[in-house]
C-alpha positions as CSV (number, residue, x, y, z in Angstrom):
1,M,0.0,0.0,0.0
2,Q,2.8,2.5,1.0
3,L,4.9,1.6,-2.0
4,A,1.9,2.2,-4.4
5,L,1.3,5.5,-2.8
6,I,5.0,6.4,-3.1
7,L,5.2,5.3,-6.7
8,S,2.1,7.2,-7.6
9,L,3.5,10.4,-6.0
10,V,6.7,9.9,-8.0
11,V,4.9,9.4,-11.3
12,L,2.8,12.5,-10.4
13,I,5.7,14.6,-9.8
14,F,7.4,13.2,-13.0
15,I,4.3,14.1,-15.1
16,L,4.0,17.7,-13.6
17,A,7.7,18.1,-14.5
18,I,7.2,17.1,-18.1
19,V,4.2,19.4,-18.4
20,V,6.3,22.4,-17.0
21,V,9.2,21.7,-19.2
22,A,7.0,21.4,-22.2
23,F,5.3,24.7,-21.3
24,E,8.6,26.6,-20.7
25,D,9.9,25.2,-24.1
26,K,7.0,26.4,-26.1
27,R,7.2,29.9,-24.3
28,A,10.8,30.1,-25.2
29,A,10.4,29.1,-28.8
30,K,7.6,31.7,-29.1
31,R,9.8,34.3,-27.5
32,E,12.8,33.4,-30.0
33,A,10.4,33.7,-33.0
34,Q,9.3,37.1,-31.8
35,L,12.9,38.2,-31.5
36,R,13.8,36.8,-34.9
37,Q,10.8,38.6,-36.5
38,A,11.8,41.9,-34.7
39,R,15.4,41.5,-35.9
40,L,14.3,40.9,-39.6
41,A,11.8,43.7,-39.5
42,R,14.5,46.0,-38.3
43,L,16.6,45.1,-41.4
44,G,13.6,45.3,-43.7
45,E,13.7,41.6,-44.6
46,V,10.8,39.2,-44.8
47,D,10.7,36.2,-42.4
48,P,11.6,33.2,-44.6
49,L,9.7,31.0,-42.2
50,A,6.4,32.9,-42.4
51,P,4.9,31.0,-45.3
52,H,5.4,27.7,-43.5
53,R,3.3,29.0,-40.6
54,L,0.3,30.0,-42.8
55,R,-2.6,27.7,-42.7
56,I,-5.3,27.4,-45.4
57,D,-8.8,27.7,-44.2
58,N,-11.3,25.2,-46.0
């Protein structure tokens, strides 16, 4: 009984850590994309990755 409780707590902590890391990674990627876009805008360039981010609405 105690082993199951300890294992479930360890798994829960592990899952929470995965969620936090994934959230922070997504936030860092978004921040990097904004910085890249601002840097290119200052240079007067077009973002070469922008067409790949466009989605076609059907």
